[in-house]
N, C-alpha and C positions, 0 to 999 in steps of 0.2 A: 617406547617407540611405537606402540600399537602393534598392528599385525602386518607390517610391511614385509614383503619378501626380502630375503637377503640380497637379491639382485638390485633391489631398490635402495639399499643402504648406500650412502655416499661415503667415500673414503674418509672424509674429515669427521664423520659421525662415529666411526668405529672406536677410536680411543675413549670416547665419552660413554659408550654403551657396552663396555667389555663385560660387565656383570650380566647383562641380558644376553649377550652373545655366548658367554660360557654356558648358560642354561640351554640355549637353543641348539648348540652343537654337541652337548654332552650325550654320549651314547646314541649316535645317529642311527636312524631307522630308514631314512630316505636320502636320496641324492637327486640333485636337479639335472634333468636331461639336457638343459640348455647351457649351464655354466659350471656344472660339477660341484657346486657347493653342497654341503650335507647338513642335515638337521634331524632332530628327534620327532618333529611333527611336520606333516606335509604342508601345513598352512604357511610356512616360512619359505617355501620354494615355489618358483613359477611353473616348473614342469616336473613335479615330484615323481620319482620312481622308487619303489620299495627295494631296499637292500635285502638280499637273500642271505640266509645263514649259510655256513660252510657246508652243512649236510644237504641243502636243497639242490 
């Protein structure tokens, strides 16, 4: 799917891209400030915010 943000994914694309989606959301480090989706790399989110560890 290239480097589309998760916000740009269309609902009908998700079932066909589950393998890629699993990799993107595994062990998330960022959350989108616009839509609250999460990802392990900020490139997949339109307004990425770093998730903090419990100790922070």
